[in-house]
C-alpha positions in Angstrom: 71.5 130.4 82.8 70.0 133.5 81.1 66.9 131.6 80.0 66.3 130.4 83.6 66.7 133.9 84.9 64.1 135.3 82.4 61.7 132.5 83.3 62.0 133.2 87.0 61.5 136.9 86.4 58.3 136.3 84.4 57.0 133.9 87.1 57.8 136.4 89.8 55.9 139.2 88.0 52.9 137.0 87.4 52.8 135.8 91.0 53.0 139.4 92.2 50.1 140.5 90.1 48.0 137.5 91.2 48.6 138.3 94.8 47.6 141.9 94.4 44.4 140.9 92.6 43.4 138.5 95.3 44.3 140.2 98.6 44.7 143.9 97.7 46.5 145.8 100.3 45.5 143.8 103.3 48.5 141.4 103.1 51.3 143.6 102.0 53.7 141.9 104.3 53.0 138.6 102.7 53.7 140.2 99.3 57.0 141.5 100.6 58.0 138.1 101.8 57.1 136.6 98.5 59.1 139.2 96.7 62.1 138.6 98.9 62.0 134.9 98.2 61.9 135.6 94.5 64.9 138.0 94.7 66.9 135.3 96.5 66.0 132.8 93.9 67.0 135.1 91.1 70.3 135.8 92.9 70.9 132.1 93.0 70.5 131.8 89.3 72.2 135.0 88.2 74.7 135.9 90.8 76.2 132.8 92.4 77.4 131.4 89.0 79.6 134.3 88.6 81.4 134.0 92.0 85.2 133.8 91.6 86.8 130.3 92.1 89.5 130.2 94.8 92.5 128.1 93.9 93.5 125.4 96.3 96.7 126.0 98.2 99.6 123.8 97.1 100.6 121.0 99.4 104.0 120.9 101.0 106.3 119.6 98.2 108.2 117.1 100.4 105.1 115.5 101.9 104.1 112.1 100.4 100.5 111.6 99.2 98.1 110.8 102.0 97.6 107.1 102.7 93.9 107.3 103.8 91.1 109.7 103.2 89.8 112.4 105.6 88.6 111.0 109.0 87.8 112.2 112.5 91.1 113.0 114.3 90.9 110.1 116.8 93.3 109.5 119.7 96.9 109.6 118.5 98.2 107.4 121.4 95.7 104.7 120.4 96.4 105.1 116.7 100.2 104.8 117.3 99.6 101.7 119.5 97.4 100.1 116.8 100.1 101.0 114.2 102.7 99.2 116.3 100.4 96.2 116.8 99.8 95.8 113.0 103.5 96.5 112.3 104.8 93.9 114.7 101.9 91.4 114.4 101.5 91.7 118.2 97.9 90.9 119.1 96.8 91.5 115.5 97.7 89.9 112.2 100.8 91.6 110.8 99.6 94.1 108.2 102.0 96.8 107.0 99.4 98.9 105.0 97.1 99.1 108.0 100.1 99.9 110.2 101.1 102.8 107.9 97.5 104.1 107.8 97.3 104.3 111.6 100.8 105.7 111.9 99.8 108.5 109.4 96.7 109.4 111.5 98.8 109.7 114.6 101.8 111.4 112.8 99.5 114.1 111.5 98.5 114.8 115.1 102.2 115.1 116.2 103.0 111.6 117.4 106.8 111.5 117.4 107.0 107.7 117.2 104.5 107.5 114.4 106.3 110.1 112.4 109.5 108.1 112.8 107.8 104.8 112.0 106.1 106.2 108.9 109.5 107.5 107.8 111.1 104.1 108.1 108.2 102.5 106.1 108.6 105.1 103.3 112.3 104.5 103.3 111.9 100.7 102.8 108.7 100.7 100.8 107.0 98.7 103.6 103.2 99.0 103.3 103.6 102.1 101.2 105.3 102.9 97.9 109.0 103.5 98.5 109.6 107.2 98.7 112.9 108.6 100.0 111.7 112.2 100.0 108.6 111.1 101.9 110.7 109.3 104.4 112.9 112.3 105.0 109.8 114.5 105.4 108.6 112.3 108.3 112.1 111.9 109.7 112.5 115.6 109.9 109.1 115.9 111.7 110.3 113.4 114.3 113.8 114.7 114.4 112.6 118.2 115.2 110.8 116.7 118.2 114.1 115.2 119.4 113.8 111.6 118.1 117.4 110.4 118.0 116.8 107.6 115.6 115.1 110.0 113.2 118.0 112.5 113.6 120.5 109.7 112.7 118.5 108.6 109.7 118.2 112.2 108.5 121.9 112.5 108.9 122.3 109.4 106.7 119.9 111.0 104.1 122.0 114.1 103.8 125.3 112.2 103.9 124.3 110.1 100.9 121.9 112.5 99.2 119.0 110.1 99.6 115.8 112.0 99.0 117.5 115.4 99.7 120.5 117.2 98.3 123.8 115.8 99.5 125.2 118.0 102.3 128.0 116.8 104.6 127.7 119.7 107.0 124.0 119.2 107.4 124.5 115.5 107.8 127.1 116.1 110.6 124.7 118.5 112.3 122.0 115.8 112.6 124.5 113.2 113.7 125.7 115.6 116.4 122.1 116.0 117.7 121.6 112.2 117.8 125.1 111.5 119.2 124.4 114.0 122.0 121.6 111.7 123.0 123.8 108.6 123.0 122.7 107.1 119.7 125.4 104.6 118.8 124.8 104.6 115.1 125.1 108.4 115.0 128.3 108.3 117.2 129.9 105.9 114.7 128.8 108.0 111.7 130.0 111.2 113.3 133.3 109.5 114.1 133.7 108.6 110.5 133.0 112.2 109.5 135.8 113.4 111.9 138.1 110.7 110.5 137.6 111.9 107.0 136.9 115.6 107.7 133.5 115.4 106.1 131.3 118.4 107.2 133.5 118.9 110.3 137.2 119.6 110.9 139.3 116.5 110.6 140.2 115.0 114.0 141.4 111.5 114.8 141.1 112.2 118.5 137.4 113.1 118.3 136.8 110.2 115.9 138.4 107.8 118.4 136.3 109.1 121.3 133.1 108.7 119.3 134.1 105.2 118.1 134.8 104.3 121.7 131.4 105.5 122.9 129.5 103.7 120.2 131.7 100.5 120.6 130.9 100.4 124.3 127.2 100.4 123.4 127.8 97.3 121.2 127.8 98.9 117.8 129.6 96.4 115.5 130.8 99.0 113.0 132.3 101.2 115.7 133.9 98.1 117.3 135.6 97.4 114.0 136.6 101.0 113.5 138.0 101.3 117.0 140.0 98.1 116.4 141.5 99.8 113.3 142.4 102.9 115.3 144.2 100.8 117.9 146.0 98.8 115.1 147.3 102.0 113.5 147.6 104.2 116.6 145.1 106.9 115.3 143.8 109.1 118.0 144.8 106.5 120.6 148.2 104.9 121.5 148.9 101.9 119.2 147.9 98.7 120.9 147.6 95.4 119.0 146.0 93.6 121.9 143.2 96.1 122.1 142.8 96.1 118.3 142.3 92.3 118.5 139.8 92.7 121.4 137.6 95.1 119.5 137.8 93.2 116.2 136.7 90.1 118.0 133.7 91.9 119.5 132.7 93.1 116.1 133.5 89.8 114.3 131.3 87.8 116.7 128.4 90.1 115.6 129.1 89.1 112.0 131.1 92.1 110.8 133.0 90.7 107.8 135.8 93.3 107.8 136.5 92.5 111.4 136.5 88.8 110.7 139.0 89.3 108.0 141.2 91.5 110.2 141.0 89.0 113.0 142.1 86.3 110.6 145.1 88.5 109.7 146.0 89.1 113.3 146.1 85.3 114.0 148.1 84.7 110.8 150.7 87.3 111.8 150.6 86.6 115.5 150.0 90.3 116.1 148.1 91.0 119.4 147.3 87.4 119.7 149.3 84.1 119.6 150.1 83.0 116.0 147.5 80.4 114.9 147.0 79.7 111.2 144.1 77.3 111.9 142.2 80.1 113.7 143.2 82.5 110.9 141.6 80.3 108.2 138.5 79.9 110.4 137.9 83.6 110.5 138.8 84.1 106.9 136.3 81.4 105.9 133.5 83.2 107.7 134.3 86.4 105.9 135.0 84.7 102.6 131.6 83.0 102.6 129.9 86.4 102.8 131.8 87.6 99.8 134.7 89.5 101.5 137.3 89.7 98.7 140.5 90.1 100.9 139.4 87.0 103.0 138.8 85.0 99.8 142.3 85.8 98.6 143.9 84.9 102.0 142.0 81.6 102.0 143.2 80.9 98.4 146.8 81.4 99.7 146.2 79.2 102.7 145.0 76.3 100.6 147.9 76.8 98.1 150.5 76.8 100.9 148.8 74.5 103.4 148.7 77.1 106.1 146.1 76.1 108.7 144.5 73.7 106.3 145.6 70.8 104.2 147.0 71.9 100.8 144.3 71.7 98.1 145.0 73.2 94.7 141.4 73.0 93.6 140.1 74.8 96.7 142.9 77.3 96.3 141.9 78.0 92.7 138.2 78.2 93.7 138.8 80.9 96.3 141.2 82.8 93.9 138.5 82.7 91.2 135.9 84.1 93.6 138.3 86.9 94.7 139.1 87.6 91.0 135.4 87.9 90.1 135.6 85.1 87.6 
């Protein structure tokens, strides 16, 4: 850099002298312009190289790496629509990486739905590398805009410590925000928190009310929980008929615990007419999905011939599955 500076300085001096010899004082302005241009050139060689370097600001720690490079902002409504089209394969071939890219463009411009969708994709590793912290980053963006599904998912994250530090009180806070908007999953989760006293004061009455609200929206887990509450008289008067009703609603949606409980109700004749054949039918549905209590009950049924023909081999088979052999 010094050699370049000295060379420019010598060239400038020679040029100056040549101009004076040729034009004298008639073109002093031209000489001044020439001098100014040389000064600027010298500054470029000598001064700019010494300019201090400004350190880049650190990115937000919780944010995942960008999916696509810089681009013009574009219309977030259109970007969200294209993201959904690629995500669902609706009008375009299904392509999760392209969906994530368009969701990111819209999310960065404040699209609530795109923020939520991007969170779900990071949570599952769909079209992007799985990243629980990245998922929670986008869930929080959407949750702060009032997205009830994002609020519920953020509640789950804090409840299980998935991508964030486990915190029951914070989890319950997000569930409350989502439940206030009628989100059935959040109502059920908040009901469970009140049942166990996790992050909120223990209250069977509040838990029952939340299970009821979620069950009436068709949430299978809440239907099962409400059946249990009626079975044991927790927060509601004990009522075996209502317990069977709600277990049946849940069991018909495939909830294995409800299927096992409904089998028990038929076997005992509690809340429903006693029927061992119906009992084994419900136990078999749950047992086929790996439910251990149902496998044990089915083993007993085949051993004793209750609702099915006695079969020692099938009895041993179900007992072995239940025993983990």
